[in-house]
Biotite code that builds the C-alpha atoms (Angstrom):
import biotite.structure as struc

atoms = struc.array([
    struc.Atom([-0.331, 0.283, 0.139], chain_id="A", res_id=1, res_name="UNK", atom_name="CA", element="C"),
    struc.Atom([1.332, 2.982, -1.047], chain_id="A", res_id=2, res_name="UNK", atom_name="CA", element="C"),
    struc.Atom([0.488, 6.529, 0.716], chain_id="A", res_id=3, res_name="UNK", atom_name="CA", element="C"),
    struc.Atom([-0.073, 9.842, -2.069], chain_id="A", res_id=4, res_name="UNK", atom_name="CA", element="C"),
    struc.Atom([0.413, 13.257, -1.187], chain_id="A", res_id=5, res_name="UNK", atom_name="CA", element="C"),
    struc.Atom([-2.791, 13.920, -0.901], chain_id="A", res_id=6, res_name="UNK", atom_name="CA", element="C"),
    struc.Atom([-3.379, 11.196, 2.062], chain_id="A", res_id=7, res_name="UNK", atom_name="CA", element="C"),
    struc.Atom([0.075, 12.830, 3.984], chain_id="A", res_id=8, res_name="UNK", atom_name="CA", element="C"),
    struc.Atom([-1.267, 15.944, 3.943], chain_id="A", res_id=9, res_name="UNK", atom_name="CA", element="C"),
    struc.Atom([-5.241, 14.965, 4.846], chain_id="A", res_id=10, res_name="UNK", atom_name="CA", element="C"),
    struc.Atom([-3.459, 12.802, 7.728], chain_id="A", res_id=11, res_name="UNK", atom_name="CA", element="C"),
    struc.Atom([-1.128, 15.908, 8.653], chain_id="A", res_id=12, res_name="UNK", atom_name="CA", element="C"),
    struc.Atom([-4.246, 18.086, 8.874], chain_id="A", res_id=13, res_name="UNK", atom_name="CA", element="C"),
    struc.Atom([-6.042, 15.681, 11.137], chain_id="A", res_id=14, res_name="UNK", atom_name="CA", element="C"),
    struc.Atom([-3.242, 15.943, 13.851], chain_id="A", res_id=15, res_name="UNK", atom_name="CA", element="C"),
    struc.Atom([-3.181, 19.590, 13.739], chain_id="A", res_id=16, res_name="UNK", atom_name="CA", element="C"),
    struc.Atom([-6.347, 19.417, 14.705], chain_id="A", res_id=17, res_name="UNK", atom_name="CA", element="C"),
    struc.Atom([-5.793, 17.139, 17.539], chain_id="A", res_id=18, res_name="UNK", atom_name="CA", element="C"),
    struc.Atom([-3.283, 18.735, 18.735], chain_id="A", res_id=19, res_name="UNK", atom_name="CA", element="C"),
    struc.Atom([-5.330, 22.213, 18.692], chain_id="A", res_id=20, res_name="UNK", atom_name="CA", element="C"),
    struc.Atom([-7.820, 20.434, 20.663], chain_id="A", res_id=21, res_name="UNK", atom_name="CA", element="C"),
    struc.Atom([-5.452, 19.293, 23.405], chain_id="A", res_id=22, res_name="UNK", atom_name="CA", element="C"),
    struc.Atom([-4.012, 22.377, 23.927], chain_id="A", res_id=23, res_name="UNK", atom_name="CA", element="C"),
    struc.Atom([-7.758, 24.281, 23.825], chain_id="A", res_id=24, res_name="UNK", atom_name="CA", element="C"),
    struc.Atom([-8.947, 22.012, 26.219], chain_id="A", res_id=25, res_name="UNK", atom_name="CA", element="C"),
    struc.Atom([-5.283, 22.337, 28.573], chain_id="A", res_id=26, res_name="UNK", atom_name="CA", element="C"),
    struc.Atom([-5.959, 26.346, 28.541], chain_id="A", res_id=27, res_name="UNK", atom_name="CA", element="C"),
    struc.Atom([-9.271, 25.633, 29.959], chain_id="A", res_id=28, res_name="UNK", atom_name="CA", element="C"),
    struc.Atom([-8.193, 23.548, 32.917], chain_id="A", res_id=29, res_name="UNK", atom_name="CA", element="C"),
    struc.Atom([-8.395, 24.672, 36.205], chain_id="A", res_id=30, res_name="UNK", atom_name="CA", element="C"),
    struc.Atom([-5.126, 25.284, 38.385], chain_id="A", res_id=31, res_name="UNK", atom_name="CA", element="C"),
    struc.Atom([-6.891, 22.505, 40.589], chain_id="A", res_id=32, res_name="UNK", atom_name="CA", element="C"),
    struc.Atom([-7.258, 20.539, 37.561], chain_id="A", res_id=33, res_name="UNK", atom_name="CA", element="C"),
    struc.Atom([-3.910, 21.170, 36.632], chain_id="A", res_id=34, res_name="UNK", atom_name="CA", element="C"),
    struc.Atom([-2.039, 20.533, 40.391], chain_id="A", res_id=35, res_name="UNK", atom_name="CA", element="C"),
    struc.Atom([-4.281, 17.578, 40.635], chain_id="A", res_id=36, res_name="UNK", atom_name="CA", element="C"),
    struc.Atom([-2.766, 16.173, 37.055], chain_id="A", res_id=37, res_name="UNK", atom_name="CA", element="C"),
    struc.Atom([0.883, 17.171, 37.978], chain_id="A", res_id=38, res_name="UNK", atom_name="CA", element="C"),
    struc.Atom([0.597, 15.724, 41.826], chain_id="A", res_id=39, res_name="UNK", atom_name="CA", element="C"),
    struc.Atom([-0.899, 12.300, 40.185], chain_id="A", res_id=40, res_name="UNK", atom_name="CA", element="C"),
    struc.Atom([2.202, 12.297, 38.020], chain_id="A", res_id=41, res_name="UNK", atom_name="CA", element="C"),
    struc.Atom([4.532, 12.633, 40.240], chain_id="A", res_id=42, res_name="UNK", atom_name="CA", element="C"),
    struc.Atom([3.293, 10.693, 42.112], chain_id="A", res_id=43, res_name="UNK", atom_name="CA", element="C"),
    struc.Atom([3.560, 7.495, 40.169], chain_id="A", res_id=44, res_name="UNK", atom_name="CA", element="C"),
    struc.Atom([7.025, 8.761, 39.449], chain_id="A", res_id=45, res_name="UNK", atom_name="CA", element="C"),
    struc.Atom([8.378, 8.464, 43.136], chain_id="A", res_id=46, res_name="UNK", atom_name="CA", element="C"),
    struc.Atom([6.513, 5.620, 43.506], chain_id="A", res_id=47, res_name="UNK", atom_name="CA", element="C"),
    struc.Atom([8.667, 3.454, 40.446], chain_id="A", res_id=48, res_name="UNK", atom_name="CA", element="C"),
    struc.Atom([12.277, 5.085, 41.994], chain_id="A", res_id=49, res_name="UNK", atom_name="CA", element="C"),
    struc.Atom([11.033, 3.808, 44.966], chain_id="A", res_id=50, res_name="UNK", atom_name="CA", element="C"),
    struc.Atom([10.811, 0.664, 43.826], chain_id="A", res_id=51, res_name="UNK", atom_name="CA", element="C"),
    struc.Atom([13.942, 0.729, 41.620], chain_id="A", res_id=52, res_name="UNK", atom_name="CA", element="C"),
    struc.Atom([15.949, 2.057, 44.339], chain_id="A", res_id=53, res_name="UNK", atom_name="CA", element="C"),
    struc.Atom([17.710, -0.595, 46.430], chain_id="A", res_id=54, res_name="UNK", atom_name="CA", element="C"),
    struc.Atom([16.081, -0.718, 50.072], chain_id="A", res_id=55, res_name="UNK", atom_name="CA", element="C"),
    struc.Atom([19.347, -1.233, 51.534], chain_id="A", res_id=56, res_name="UNK", atom_name="CA", element="C"),
    struc.Atom([20.582, 2.710, 50.310], chain_id="A", res_id=57, res_name="UNK", atom_name="CA", element="C"),
    struc.Atom([17.124, 4.543, 50.615], chain_id="A", res_id=58, res_name="UNK", atom_name="CA", element="C"),
    struc.Atom([18.478, 5.493, 54.190], chain_id="A", res_id=59, res_name="UNK", atom_name="CA", element="C"),
    struc.Atom([21.922, 6.868, 52.986], chain_id="A", res_id=60, res_name="UNK", atom_name="CA", element="C"),
    struc.Atom([20.138, 8.512, 49.549], chain_id="A", res_id=61, res_name="UNK", atom_name="CA", element="C"),
    struc.Atom([17.613, 10.069, 51.980], chain_id="A", res_id=62, res_name="UNK", atom_name="CA", element="C"),
    struc.Atom([20.269, 11.329, 54.396], chain_id="A", res_id=63, res_name="UNK", atom_name="CA", element="C"),
    struc.Atom([22.127, 13.277, 51.943], chain_id="A", res_id=64, res_name="UNK", atom_name="CA", element="C"),
    struc.Atom([19.100, 14.887, 50.462], chain_id="A", res_id=65, res_name="UNK", atom_name="CA", element="C"),
    struc.Atom([18.439, 16.282, 53.594], chain_id="A", res_id=66, res_name="UNK", atom_name="CA", element="C"),
    struc.Atom([22.257, 17.342, 54.244], chain_id="A", res_id=67, res_name="UNK", atom_name="CA", element="C"),
    struc.Atom([21.976, 18.814, 50.312], chain_id="A", res_id=68, res_name="UNK", atom_name="CA", element="C"),
    struc.Atom([18.628, 20.704, 51.904], chain_id="A", res_id=69, res_name="UNK", atom_name="CA", element="C"),
    struc.Atom([16.669, 18.497, 48.944], chain_id="A", res_id=70, res_name="UNK", atom_name="CA", element="C"),
    struc.Atom([14.452, 16.463, 51.685], chain_id="A", res_id=71, res_name="UNK", atom_name="CA", element="C"),
    struc.Atom([13.524, 17.601, 54.828], chain_id="A", res_id=72, res_name="UNK", atom_name="CA", element="C"),
])
């Protein structure tokens, strides 16, 4: 199956439209919604990092972060 230039242009235009809709939706989000979304992403990232860390090294890493003022 080959894609014609017209098909590629239509594909690109559809994705431009999708991007515009997403941009509009983001602008309409309240700060509370944005904060909840950010918080959820942060919690998932922290959970993944904790799982990946060797539990024997965790106290040392937390102490180092506290010394550097990154964690209190």
